[in-house]
PDB file of N, CA, C and O in Angstrom, chain B, residues numbered from 101:
ATOM      1  N   MET B 101     -28.018  31.305 -42.460  1.00  0.00           N
ATOM      2  CA  MET B 101     -28.835  30.619 -41.824  1.00  0.00           C
ATOM      3  C   MET B 101     -28.537  29.096 -41.902  1.00  0.00           C
ATOM      4  O   MET B 101     -28.713  28.333 -40.953  1.00  0.00           O
ATOM      5  N   LYS B 102     -28.062  28.721 -43.137  1.00  0.00           N
ATOM      6  CA  LYS B 102     -27.680  27.316 -43.347  1.00  0.00           C
ATOM      7  C   LYS B 102     -26.388  26.812 -42.474  1.00  0.00           C
ATOM      8  O   LYS B 102     -26.191  25.678 -42.038  1.00  0.00           O
ATOM      9  N   THR B 103     -25.549  28.000 -42.340  1.00  0.00           N
ATOM     10  CA  THR B 103     -24.373  27.559 -41.551  1.00  0.00           C
ATOM     11  C   THR B 103     -24.735  27.459 -40.012  1.00  0.00           C
ATOM     12  O   THR B 103     -23.999  26.824 -39.257  1.00  0.00           O
ATOM     13  N   TRP B 104     -25.764  28.029 -39.602  1.00  0.00           N
ATOM     14  CA  TRP B 104     -26.329  27.927 -38.209  1.00  0.00           C
ATOM     15  C   TRP B 104     -26.806  26.417 -37.995  1.00  0.00           C
ATOM     16  O   TRP B 104     -26.587  25.837 -36.931  1.00  0.00           O
ATOM     17  N   TRP B 105     -27.481  25.802 -39.083  1.00  0.00           N
ATOM     18  CA  TRP B 105     -27.977  24.406 -38.956  1.00  0.00           C
ATOM     19  C   TRP B 105     -26.832  23.543 -39.025  1.00  0.00           C
ATOM     20  O   TRP B 105     -26.817  22.570 -38.270  1.00  0.00           O
ATOM     21  N   ILE B 106     -25.739  23.766 -39.912  1.00  0.00           N
ATOM     22  CA  ILE B 106     -24.472  22.961 -39.788  1.00  0.00           C
ATOM     23  C   ILE B 106     -23.871  22.805 -38.490  1.00  0.00           C
ATOM     24  O   ILE B 106     -23.560  21.749 -37.939  1.00  0.00           O
ATOM     25  N   GLY B 107     -23.722  24.191 -37.993  1.00  0.00           N
ATOM     26  CA  GLY B 107     -23.127  24.276 -36.627  1.00  0.00           C
ATOM     27  C   GLY B 107     -23.739  23.497 -35.591  1.00  0.00           C
ATOM     28  O   GLY B 107     -23.134  22.713 -34.860  1.00  0.00           O
ATOM     29  N   ASN B 108     -25.316  23.819 -35.552  1.00  0.00           N
ATOM     30  CA  ASN B 108     -25.756  22.811 -34.538  1.00  0.00           C
ATOM     31  C   ASN B 108     -25.756  21.511 -34.690  1.00  0.00           C
ATOM     32  O   ASN B 108     -25.649  20.803 -33.688  1.00  0.00           O
ATOM     33  N   LEU B 109     -25.875  20.954 -35.938  1.00  0.00           N
ATOM     34  CA  LEU B 109     -25.752  19.551 -36.239  1.00  0.00           C
ATOM     35  C   LEU B 109     -24.443  19.094 -35.856  1.00  0.00           C
ATOM     36  O   LEU B 109     -24.391  18.067 -35.179  1.00  0.00           O
ATOM     37  N   LEU B 110     -23.327  19.706 -36.187  1.00  0.00           N
ATOM     38  CA  LEU B 110     -22.120  19.546 -35.694  1.00  0.00           C
ATOM     39  C   LEU B 110     -21.882  19.332 -34.171  1.00  0.00           C
ATOM     40  O   LEU B 110     -21.285  18.389 -33.653  1.00  0.00           O
ATOM     41  N   LEU B 111     -22.442  20.351 -33.582  1.00  0.00           N
ATOM     42  CA  LEU B 111     -22.599  20.475 -32.011  1.00  0.00           C
ATOM     43  C   LEU B 111     -23.030  19.227 -31.637  1.00  0.00           C
ATOM     44  O   LEU B 111     -22.218  18.503 -31.061  1.00  0.00           O
ATOM     45  N   PHE B 112     -24.311  18.765 -31.878  1.00  0.00           N
ATOM     46  CA  PHE B 112     -25.074  17.697 -31.371  1.00  0.00           C
ATOM     47  C   PHE B 112     -24.525  16.339 -31.882  1.00  0.00           C
ATOM     48  O   PHE B 112     -24.761  15.330 -31.218  1.00  0.00           O
ATOM     49  N   LEU B 113     -23.895  16.272 -32.885  1.00  0.00           N
ATOM     50  CA  LEU B 113     -23.354  14.864 -33.362  1.00  0.00           C
ATOM     51  C   LEU B 113     -21.945  14.641 -33.153  1.00  0.00           C
ATOM     52  O   LEU B 113     -21.501  13.498 -33.264  1.00  0.00           O
ATOM     53  N   VAL B 114     -21.143  15.679 -32.841  1.00  0.00           N
ATOM     54  CA  VAL B 114     -19.793  15.446 -32.443  1.00  0.00           C
ATOM     55  C   VAL B 114     -19.386  15.909 -31.174  1.00  0.00           C
ATOM     56  O   VAL B 114     -18.704  15.187 -30.447  1.00  0.00           O
ATOM     57  N   VAL B 115     -19.772  17.151 -30.805  1.00  0.00           N
ATOM     58  CA  VAL B 115     -19.168  17.795 -29.429  1.00  0.00           C
ATOM     59  C   VAL B 115     -19.964  17.170 -28.279  1.00  0.00           C
ATOM     60  O   VAL B 115     -19.332  16.766 -27.303  1.00  0.00           O
ATOM     61  N   VAL B 116     -21.192  17.065 -28.309  1.00  0.00           N
ATOM     62  CA  VAL B 116     -21.965  16.513 -27.056  1.00  0.00           C
ATOM     63  C   VAL B 116     -21.509  15.075 -26.922  1.00  0.00           C
ATOM     64  O   VAL B 116     -21.321  14.708 -25.762  1.00  0.00           O
ATOM     65  N   PRO B 117     -21.308  14.240 -27.827  1.00  0.00           N
ATOM     66  CA  PRO B 117     -21.048  12.838 -27.588  1.00  0.00           C
ATOM     67  C   PRO B 117     -19.566  12.850 -27.039  1.00  0.00           C
ATOM     68  O   PRO B 117     -19.333  12.155 -26.050  1.00  0.00           O
ATOM     69  N   ALA B 118     -18.718  13.465 -27.513  1.00  0.00           N
ATOM     70  CA  ALA B 118     -17.399  13.477 -27.159  1.00  0.00           C
ATOM     71  C   ALA B 118     -17.382  14.157 -25.613  1.00  0.00           C
ATOM     72  O   ALA B 118     -16.618  13.662 -24.784  1.00  0.00           O
ATOM     73  N   VAL B 119     -18.073  15.079 -25.314  1.00  0.00           N
ATOM     74  CA  VAL B 119     -18.056  15.563 -23.887  1.00  0.00           C
ATOM     75  C   VAL B 119     -18.805  14.466 -22.910  1.00  0.00           C
ATOM     76  O   VAL B 119     -18.315  14.343 -21.787  1.00  0.00           O
ATOM     77  N   ASN B 120     -19.892  13.701 -23.225  1.00  0.00           N
ATOM     78  CA  ASN B 120     -20.391  12.757 -22.779  1.00  0.00           C
ATOM     79  C   ASN B 120     -19.422  11.604 -22.440  1.00  0.00           C
ATOM     80  O   ASN B 120     -19.398  11.094 -21.320  1.00  0.00           O
ATOM     81  N   VAL B 121     -18.659  11.233 -23.413  1.00  0.00           N
ATOM     82  CA  VAL B 121     -17.615  10.063 -23.160  1.00  0.00           C
ATOM     83  C   VAL B 121     -16.719  10.634 -22.201  1.00  0.00           C
ATOM     84  O   VAL B 121     -16.381   9.879 -21.289  1.00  0.00           O
ATOM     85  N   LEU B 122     -16.199  11.950 -22.202  1.00  0.00           N
ATOM     86  CA  LEU B 122     -15.115  12.314 -21.242  1.00  0.00           C
ATOM     87  C   LEU B 122     -15.516  12.363 -19.895  1.00  0.00           C
ATOM     88  O   LEU B 122     -14.801  12.008 -18.958  1.00  0.00           O
ATOM     89  N   ILE B 123     -16.861  12.880 -19.781  1.00  0.00           N
ATOM     90  CA  ILE B 123     -17.503  12.811 -18.595  1.00  0.00           C
ATOM     91  C   ILE B 123     -17.734  11.522 -17.823  1.00  0.00           C
ATOM     92  O   ILE B 123     -17.653  11.439 -16.598  1.00  0.00           O
ATOM     93  N   ASN B 124     -18.067  10.398 -18.754  1.00  0.00           N
ATOM     94  CA  ASN B 124     -18.165   9.094 -18.212  1.00  0.00           C
ATOM     95  C   ASN B 124     -17.050   8.635 -17.636  1.00  0.00           C
ATOM     96  O   ASN B 124     -17.014   8.130 -16.514  1.00  0.00           O
ATOM     97  N   ARG B 125     -15.951   8.818 -18.498  1.00  0.00           N
ATOM     98  CA  ARG B 125     -14.539   8.225 -18.044  1.00  0.00           C
ATOM     99  C   ARG B 125     -14.156   8.991 -16.666  1.00  0.00           C
ATOM    100  O   ARG B 125     -13.676   8.357 -15.727  1.00  0.00           O
ATOM    101  N   THR B 126     -14.364  10.222 -16.602  1.00  0.00           N
ATOM    102  CA  THR B 126     -13.968  10.973 -15.416  1.00  0.00           C
ATOM    103  C   THR B 126     -14.772  10.353 -14.141  1.00  0.00           C
ATOM    104  O   THR B 126     -14.218  10.008 -13.096  1.00  0.00           O
ATOM    105  N   LEU B 127     -15.979  10.280 -14.364  1.00  0.00           N
ATOM    106  CA  LEU B 127     -16.783   9.812 -13.205  1.00  0.00           C
ATOM    107  C   LEU B 127     -16.465   8.398 -12.904  1.00  0.00           C
ATOM    108  O   LEU B 127     -16.532   7.980 -11.748  1.00  0.00           O
ATOM    109  N   THR B 128     -16.075   7.546 -14.033  1.00  0.00           N
ATOM    110  CA  THR B 128     -15.851   6.190 -13.509  1.00  0.00           C
ATOM    111  C   THR B 128     -14.485   6.177 -12.870  1.00  0.00           C
ATOM    112  O   THR B 128     -14.350   5.420 -11.908  1.00  0.00           O
ATOM    113  N   ALA B 129     -13.517   6.855 -13.233  1.00  0.00           N
ATOM    114  CA  ALA B 129     -12.327   7.119 -12.463  1.00  0.00           C
ATOM    115  C   ALA B 129     -12.508   7.613 -11.048  1.00  0.00           C
ATOM    116  O   ALA B 129     -11.791   7.218 -10.130  1.00  0.00           O
ATOM    117  N   ILE B 130     -13.497   8.497 -10.893  1.00  0.00           N
ATOM    118  CA  ILE B 130     -13.599   8.926  -9.463  1.00  0.00           C
ATOM    119  C   ILE B 130     -14.280   7.913  -8.677  1.00  0.00           C
ATOM    120  O   ILE B 130     -13.923   7.676  -7.523  1.00  0.00           O
ATOM    121  N   LEU B 131     -15.238   7.304  -9.237  1.00  0.00           N
ATOM    122  CA  LEU B 131     -15.924   6.052  -8.510  1.00  0.00           C
ATOM    123  C   LEU B 131     -14.853   5.115  -8.052  1.00  0.00           C
ATOM    124  O   LEU B 131     -14.794   4.781  -6.869  1.00  0.00           O
ATOM    125  N   ASP B 132     -13.914   4.634  -9.040  1.00  0.00           N
ATOM    126  CA  ASP B 132     -12.810   3.740  -8.681  1.00  0.00           C
ATOM    127  C   ASP B 132     -12.158   4.333  -7.564  1.00  0.00           C
ATOM    128  O   ASP B 132     -12.101   3.724  -6.496  1.00  0.00           O
ATOM    129  N   ILE B 133     -11.728   5.311  -7.690  1.00  0.00           N
ATOM    130  CA  ILE B 133     -10.682   6.021  -6.487  1.00  0.00           C
ATOM    131  C   ILE B 133     -11.437   5.973  -5.205  1.00  0.00           C
ATOM    132  O   ILE B 133     -10.868   5.633  -4.168  1.00  0.00           O
ATOM    133  N   GLN B 134     -12.829   6.335  -5.236  1.00  0.00           N
ATOM    134  CA  GLN B 134     -13.599   6.240  -3.915  1.00  0.00           C
ATOM    135  C   GLN B 134     -13.749   4.896  -3.499  1.00  0.00           C
ATOM    136  O   GLN B 134     -13.866   4.701  -2.289  1.00  0.00           O
ATOM    137  N   THR B 135     -13.769   3.832  -4.354  1.00  0.00           N
ATOM    138  CA  THR B 135     -13.845   2.466  -3.794  1.00  0.00           C
ATOM    139  C   THR B 135     -12.464   2.132  -3.137  1.00  0.00           C
ATOM    140  O   THR B 135     -12.301   1.700  -1.996  1.00  0.00           O
ATOM    141  N   HIS B 136     -11.585   2.386  -3.986  1.00  0.00           N
ATOM    142  CA  HIS B 136     -10.198   2.191  -3.297  1.00  0.00           C
ATOM    143  C   HIS B 136      -9.875   2.661  -2.122  1.00  0.00           C
ATOM    144  O   HIS B 136      -9.329   1.998  -1.240  1.00  0.00           O
ATOM    145  N   ALA B 137     -10.232   3.974  -2.036  1.00  0.00           N
ATOM    146  CA  ALA B 137     -10.002   4.897  -0.745  1.00  0.00           C
ATOM    147  C   ALA B 137     -10.771   4.149   0.405  1.00  0.00           C
ATOM    148  O   ALA B 137     -10.168   3.941   1.458  1.00  0.00           O
ATOM    149  N   ARG B 138     -11.963   3.769   0.268  1.00  0.00           N
ATOM    150  CA  ARG B 138     -12.795   2.973   1.297  1.00  0.00           C
ATOM    151  C   ARG B 138     -12.088   1.745   1.660  1.00  0.00           C
ATOM    152  O   ARG B 138     -11.963   1.470   2.853  1.00  0.00           O
ATOM    153  N   ASN B 139     -11.568   0.906   0.667  1.00  0.00           N
ATOM    154  CA  ASN B 139     -10.816  -0.267   0.980  1.00  0.00           C
ATOM    155  C   ASN B 139      -9.565   0.059   1.890  1.00  0.00           C
ATOM    156  O   ASN B 139      -9.255  -0.607   2.877  1.00  0.00           O
ATOM    157  N   ILE B 140      -8.925   1.111   1.453  1.00  0.00           N
ATOM    158  CA  ILE B 140      -7.692   1.500   2.310  1.00  0.00           C
ATOM    159  C   ILE B 140      -8.013   1.864   3.641  1.00  0.00           C
ATOM    160  O   ILE B 140      -7.311   1.537   4.598  1.00  0.00           O
ATOM    161  N   LEU B 141      -9.142   2.590   3.739  1.00  0.00           N
ATOM    162  CA  LEU B 141      -9.589   2.984   5.167  1.00  0.00           C
ATOM    163  C   LEU B 141      -9.845   1.742   6.057  1.00  0.00           C
ATOM    164  O   LEU B 141      -9.388   1.593   7.190  1.00  0.00           O
ATOM    165  N   ASP B 142     -10.645   0.865   5.382  1.00  0.00           N
ATOM    166  CA  ASP B 142     -11.049  -0.397   6.057  1.00  0.00           C
ATOM    167  C   ASP B 142      -9.878  -1.108   6.600  1.00  0.00           C
ATOM    168  O   ASP B 142      -9.883  -1.586   7.734  1.00  0.00           O
ATOM    169  N   ASN B 143      -8.748  -1.190   5.694  1.00  0.00           N
ATOM    170  CA  ASN B 143      -7.653  -2.031   5.943  1.00  0.00           C
ATOM    171  C   ASN B 143      -6.693  -1.341   7.120  1.00  0.00           C
ATOM    172  O   ASN B 143      -5.968  -1.970   7.891  1.00  0.00           O
ATOM    173  N   VAL B 144      -6.846  -0.055   7.075  1.00  0.00           N
ATOM    174  CA  VAL B 144      -5.852   0.851   8.142  1.00  0.00           C
ATOM    175  C   VAL B 144      -6.546   0.704   9.329  1.00  0.00           C
ATOM    176  O   VAL B 144      -5.793   0.771  10.301  1.00  0.00           O
ATOM    177  N   VAL B 145      -7.740   0.524   9.608  1.00  0.00           N
ATOM    178  CA  VAL B 145      -8.386   0.246  10.686  1.00  0.00           C
ATOM    179  C   VAL B 145      -8.139  -1.188  11.247  1.00  0.00           C
ATOM    180  O   VAL B 145      -7.906  -1.373  12.441  1.00  0.00           O
ATOM    181  N   THR B 146      -8.197  -2.130  10.388  1.00  0.00           N
ATOM    182  CA  THR B 146      -7.859  -3.356  10.774  1.00  0.00           C
ATOM    183  C   THR B 146      -6.516  -3.392  11.213  1.00  0.00           C
ATOM    184  O   THR B 146      -6.287  -3.995  12.262  1.00  0.00           O
ATOM    185  N   LEU B 147      -5.495  -2.800  10.540  1.00  0.00           N
ATOM    186  CA  LEU B 147      -3.999  -2.767  10.824  1.00  0.00           C
ATOM    187  C   LEU B 147      -3.803  -2.197  12.156  1.00  0.00           C
ATOM    188  O   LEU B 147      -3.067  -2.747  12.975  1.00  0.00           O
ATOM    189  N   THR B 148      -4.556  -0.908  12.446  1.00  0.00           N
ATOM    190  CA  THR B 148      -4.157  -0.408  13.770  1.00  0.00           C
ATOM    191  C   THR B 148      -4.554  -1.134  14.912  1.00  0.00           C
ATOM    192  O   THR B 148      -3.966  -0.975  15.982  1.00  0.00           O
ATOM    193  N   GLY B 149      -5.714  -2.098  14.753  1.00  0.00           N
ATOM    194  CA  GLY B 149      -5.975  -3.041  15.733  1.00  0.00           C
ATOM    195  C   GLY B 149      -5.000  -4.002  16.020  1.00  0.00           C
ATOM    196  O   GLY B 149      -4.987  -4.398  17.186  1.00  0.00           O
ATOM    197  N   LYS B 150      -4.138  -4.500  15.205  1.00  0.00           N
ATOM    198  CA  LYS B 150      -3.160  -5.372  15.127  1.00  0.00           C
ATOM    199  C   LYS B 150      -1.913  -4.642  15.952  1.00  0.00           C
ATOM    200  O   LYS B 150      -1.170  -5.312  16.669  1.00  0.00           O
ATOM    201  N   LEU B 151      -1.772  -3.385  15.807  1.00  0.00           N
ATOM    202  CA  LEU B 151      -0.503  -2.720  16.300  1.00  0.00           C
ATOM    203  C   LEU B 151      -0.601  -2.716  17.893  1.00  0.00           C
ATOM    204  O   LEU B 151       0.410  -2.425  18.532  1.00  0.00           O
ATOM    205  N   ASP B 152      -1.664  -2.997  18.483  1.00  0.00           N
ATOM    206  CA  ASP B 152      -1.638  -3.034  20.002  1.00  0.00           C
ATOM    207  C   ASP B 152      -0.599  -4.267  20.557  1.00  0.00           C
ATOM    208  O   ASP B 152       0.010  -4.183  21.623  1.00  0.00           O
ATOM    209  N   GLU B 153      -0.532  -5.203  19.807  1.00  0.00           N
ATOM    210  CA  GLU B 153       0.388  -6.478  20.059  1.00  0.00           C
ATOM    211  C   GLU B 153       1.715  -6.284  19.954  1.00  0.00           C
ATOM    212  O   GLU B 153       2.451  -7.016  20.614  1.00  0.00           O
ATOM    213  N   VAL B 154       2.333  -5.167  19.026  1.00  0.00           N
ATOM    214  CA  VAL B 154       3.522  -5.065  18.720  1.00  0.00           C
ATOM    215  C   VAL B 154       4.631  -4.920  19.886  1.00  0.00           C
ATOM    216  O   VAL B 154       5.735  -5.456  19.799  1.00  0.00           O
ATOM    217  N   PRO B 155       4.210  -4.120  21.010  1.00  0.00           N
ATOM    218  CA  PRO B 155       5.117  -3.813  22.062  1.00  0.00           C
ATOM    219  C   PRO B 155       5.415  -5.443  22.762  1.00  0.00           C
ATOM    220  O   PRO B 155       6.527  -5.894  23.037  1.00  0.00           O
ATOM    221  N   GLU B 156       4.341  -6.008  22.913  1.00  0.00           N
ATOM    222  CA  GLU B 156       4.713  -7.633  23.502  1.00  0.00           C
ATOM    223  C   GLU B 156       5.598  -8.182  22.509  1.00  0.00           C
ATOM    224  O   GLU B 156       6.664  -8.603  22.959  1.00  0.00           O
ATOM    225  N   HIS B 157       5.431  -8.274  21.351  1.00  0.00           N
ATOM    226  CA  HIS B 157       6.238  -9.051  20.400  1.00  0.00           C
ATOM    227  C   HIS B 157       7.634  -8.598  20.397  1.00  0.00           C
ATOM    228  O   HIS B 157       8.572  -9.391  20.311  1.00  0.00           O
ATOM    229  N   LEU B 158       7.798  -7.141  20.504  1.00  0.00           N
ATOM    230  CA  LEU B 158       9.108  -6.755  20.624  1.00  0.00           C
ATOM    231  C   LEU B 158       9.983  -6.931  21.781  1.00  0.00           C
ATOM    232  O   LEU B 158      11.213  -6.934  21.735  1.00  0.00           O
ATOM    233  N   ALA B 159       9.176  -7.093  22.940  1.00  0.00           N
ATOM    234  CA  ALA B 159       9.933  -7.445  24.139  1.00  0.00           C
ATOM    235  C   ALA B 159      10.263  -9.071  23.943  1.00  0.00           C
ATOM    236  O   ALA B 159      11.383  -9.417  24.318  1.00  0.00           O
ATOM    237  N   VAL B 160       9.539  -9.917  23.484  1.00  0.00           N
ATOM    238  CA  VAL B 160       9.809 -11.237  23.078  1.00  0.00           C
ATOM    239  C   VAL B 160      11.108 -11.364  22.130  1.00  0.00           C
ATOM    240  O   VAL B 160      12.000 -12.199  22.280  1.00  0.00           O
ATOM    241  N   THR B 161      11.047 -10.434  21.183  1.00  0.00           N
ATOM    242  CA  THR B 161      12.237 -10.569  20.354  1.00  0.00           C
ATOM    243  C   THR B 161      13.279 -10.069  21.055  1.00  0.00           C
ATOM    244  O   THR B 161      14.323 -10.711  20.939  1.00  0.00           O
ATOM    245  N   ASP B 162      13.307  -8.948  21.867  1.00  0.00           N
ATOM    246  CA  ASP B 162      14.575  -8.399  22.514  1.00  0.00           C
ATOM    247  C   ASP B 162      14.975  -9.493  23.430  1.00  0.00           C
ATOM    248  O   ASP B 162      16.184  -9.572  23.651  1.00  0.00           O
ATOM    249  N   GLU B 163      14.211 -10.333  23.993  1.00  0.00           N
ATOM    250  CA  GLU B 163      14.908 -11.366  24.832  1.00  0.00           C
ATOM    251  C   GLU B 163      15.476 -12.681  24.000  1.00  0.00           C
ATOM    252  O   GLU B 163      16.391 -13.387  24.423  1.00  0.00           O
ATOM    253  N   VAL B 164      14.875 -12.864  22.912  1.00  0.00           N
ATOM    254  CA  VAL B 164      15.461 -14.013  22.150  1.00  0.00           C
ATOM    255  C   VAL B 164      16.763 -13.304  21.454  1.00  0.00           C
ATOM    256  O   VAL B 164      17.649 -14.093  21.123  1.00  0.00           O
ATOM    257  N   VAL B 165      16.979 -12.008  21.208  1.00  0.00           N
ATOM    258  CA  VAL B 165      18.186 -11.456  20.697  1.00  0.00           C
ATOM    259  C   VAL B 165      19.273 -11.626  21.720  1.00  0.00           C
ATOM    260  O   VAL B 165      20.385 -12.072  21.439  1.00  0.00           O
ATOM    261  N   LYS B 166      18.889 -11.242  22.954  1.00  0.00           N
ATOM    262  CA  LYS B 166      19.895 -11.358  23.985  1.00  0.00           C
ATOM    263  C   LYS B 166      20.378 -12.754  24.225  1.00  0.00           C
ATOM    264  O   LYS B 166      21.562 -12.966  24.486  1.00  0.00           O
ATOM    265  N   GLN B 167      19.408 -13.801  24.135  1.00  0.00           N
ATOM    266  CA  GLN B 167      19.754 -15.130  24.338  1.00  0.00           C
ATOM    267  C   GLN B 167      20.672 -15.515  23.228  1.00  0.00           C
ATOM    268  O   GLN B 167      21.731 -16.080  23.502  1.00  0.00           O
ATOM    269  N   VAL B 168      20.310 -15.222  21.861  1.00  0.00           N
ATOM    270  CA  VAL B 168      21.233 -15.539  20.883  1.00  0.00           C
ATOM    271  C   VAL B 168      22.491 -14.898  20.903  1.00  0.00           C
ATOM    272  O   VAL B 168      23.478 -15.468  20.439  1.00  0.00           O
ATOM    273  N   ALA B 169      22.553 -13.748  21.403  1.00  0.00           N
ATOM    274  CA  ALA B 169      24.039 -13.001  21.442  1.00  0.00           C
ATOM    275  C   ALA B 169      24.882 -13.735  22.623  1.00  0.00           C
ATOM    276  O   ALA B 169      26.089 -13.926  22.471  1.00  0.00           O
ATOM    277  N   ALA B 170      24.257 -14.110  23.718  1.00  0.00           N
ATOM    278  CA  ALA B 170      24.920 -14.857  24.798  1.00  0.00           C
ATOM    279  C   ALA B 170      25.509 -16.085  24.182  1.00  0.00           C
ATOM    280  O   ALA B 170      26.712 -16.328  24.275  1.00  0.00           O
ATOM    281  N   GLY B 171      24.580 -16.938  23.488  1.00  0.00           N
ATOM    282  CA  GLY B 171      25.025 -18.209  22.841  1.00  0.00           C
ATOM    283  C   GLY B 171      26.211 -18.005  21.880  1.00  0.00           C
ATOM    284  O   GLY B 171      27.198 -18.739  21.842  1.00  0.00           O
ATOM    285  N   ALA B 172      26.004 -16.944  21.123  1.00  0.00           N
ATOM    286  CA  ALA B 172      26.985 -16.729  20.024  1.00  0.00           C
ATOM    287  C   ALA B 172      28.341 -16.355  20.688  1.00  0.00           C
ATOM    288  O   ALA B 172      29.396 -16.722  20.171  1.00  0.00           O
ATOM    289  N   LEU B 173      28.311 -15.605  21.863  1.00  0.00           N
ATOM    290  CA  LEU B 173      29.509 -15.300  22.476  1.00  0.00           C
ATOM    291  C   LEU B 173      30.314 -16.539  23.124  1.00  0.00           C
ATOM    292  O   LEU B 173      31.535 -16.692  23.107  1.00  0.00           O
ATOM    293  N   ARG B 174      29.289 -17.438  23.733  1.00  0.00           N
ATOM    294  CA  ARG B 174      29.990 -18.614  24.369  1.00  0.00           C
ATOM    295  C   ARG B 174      30.486 -19.460  23.053  1.00  0.00           C
ATOM    296  O   ARG B 174      31.594 -19.985  23.166  1.00  0.00           O
ATOM    297  N   TYR B 175      29.874 -19.625  21.973  1.00  0.00           N
ATOM    298  CA  TYR B 175      30.205 -20.460  20.793  1.00  0.00           C
ATOM    299  C   TYR B 175      31.595 -19.817  20.424  1.00  0.00           C
ATOM    300  O   TYR B 175      32.596 -20.533  20.442  1.00  0.00           O
ATOM    301  N   ALA B 176      31.677 -18.554  20.108  1.00  0.00           N
ATOM    302  CA  ALA B 176      32.961 -17.805  19.678  1.00  0.00           C
ATOM    303  C   ALA B 176      34.133 -18.065  20.568  1.00  0.00           C
ATOM    304  O   ALA B 176      35.255 -18.290  20.114  1.00  0.00           O
ATOM    305  N   SER B 177      33.829 -18.026  21.963  1.00  0.00           N
ATOM    306  CA  SER B 177      34.917 -18.099  22.862  1.00  0.00           C
ATOM    307  C   SER B 177      35.365 -19.617  22.697  1.00  0.00           C
ATOM    308  O   SER B 177      36.524 -19.959  22.463  1.00  0.00           O
ATOM    309  N   GLY B 178      34.290 -20.472  22.852  1.00  0.00           N
ATOM    310  CA  GLY B 178      34.837 -22.039  22.501  1.00  0.00           C
ATOM    311  C   GLY B 178      35.659 -22.377  21.276  1.00  0.00           C
ATOM    312  O   GLY B 178      36.614 -23.153  21.278  1.00  0.00           O
ATOM    313  N   ALA B 179      35.198 -21.724  20.242  1.00  0.00           N
ATOM    314  CA  ALA B 179      35.765 -21.941  18.973  1.00  0.00           C
ATOM    315  C   ALA B 179      37.071 -21.308  18.889  1.00  0.00           C
ATOM    316  O   ALA B 179      37.862 -21.858  18.122  1.00  0.00           O
ATOM    317  N   ASP B 180      37.522 -20.143  19.587  1.00  0.00           N
ATOM    318  CA  ASP B 180      38.715 -19.692  19.887  1.00  0.00           C
ATOM    319  C   ASP B 180      39.633 -20.484  20.444  1.00  0.00           C
ATOM    320  O   ASP B 180      40.751 -20.618  19.946  1.00  0.00           O
ATOM    321  N   LYS B 181      39.214 -21.148  21.642  1.00  0.00           N
ATOM    322  CA  LYS B 181      39.869 -22.112  22.381  1.00  0.00           C
ATOM    323  C   LYS B 181      40.541 -23.335  21.570  1.00  0.00           C
ATOM    324  O   LYS B 181      41.671 -23.821  21.625  1.00  0.00           O
ATOM    325  N   VAL B 182      39.376 -23.649  20.777  1.00  0.00           N
ATOM    326  CA  VAL B 182      39.653 -24.843  19.991  1.00  0.00           C
ATOM    327  C   VAL B 182      40.831 -24.510  18.912  1.00  0.00           C
ATOM    328  O   VAL B 182      41.745 -25.306  18.698  1.00  0.00           O
ATOM    329  N   ALA B 183      40.732 -23.426  18.347  1.00  0.00           N
ATOM    330  CA  ALA B 183      41.582 -23.002  17.279  1.00  0.00           C
ATOM    331  C   ALA B 183      42.925 -22.646  17.836  1.00  0.00           C
ATOM    332  O   ALA B 183      43.866 -22.706  17.045  1.00  0.00           O
ATOM    333  N   GLU B 184      43.175 -22.270  19.123  1.00  0.00           N
ATOM    334  CA  GLU B 184      44.446 -22.158  19.593  1.00  0.00           C
ATOM    335  C   GLU B 184      45.057 -23.408  20.114  1.00  0.00           C
ATOM    336  O   GLU B 184      46.268 -23.389  20.334  1.00  0.00           O
ATOM    337  N   LEU B 185      44.291 -24.634  20.371  1.00  0.00           N
ATOM    338  CA  LEU B 185      44.822 -25.865  20.519  1.00  0.00           C
ATOM    339  C   LEU B 185      45.494 -26.406  19.179  1.00  0.00           C
ATOM    340  O   LEU B 185      46.469 -27.145  19.315  1.00  0.00           O
ATOM    341  N   HIS B 186      45.095 -26.128  18.027  1.00  0.00           N
ATOM    342  CA  HIS B 186      45.596 -26.659  16.741  1.00  0.00           C
ATOM    343  C   HIS B 186      46.409 -25.778  16.196  1.00  0.00           C
ATOM    344  O   HIS B 186      46.943 -26.019  15.113  1.00  0.00           O
TER     345      HIS B 186
END
């Protein structure tokens, strides 16, 4: 009978607080993950709204690259002619 009292006392003074701490840590981590997941979802929704403008920007970039390539070819051919003169 005395060992039952010691076992119950040990259960309520050691095991129950330890389980309580572990559950508290787990729930805190779960709530943090939930908060971060909501933030990620909000940012993804905002980001997808910005993606509508990407094709227009890519078209502008493509034109600029073509202009730079043409200028680079003109520069290279001019530099080649100058190098031949020297």
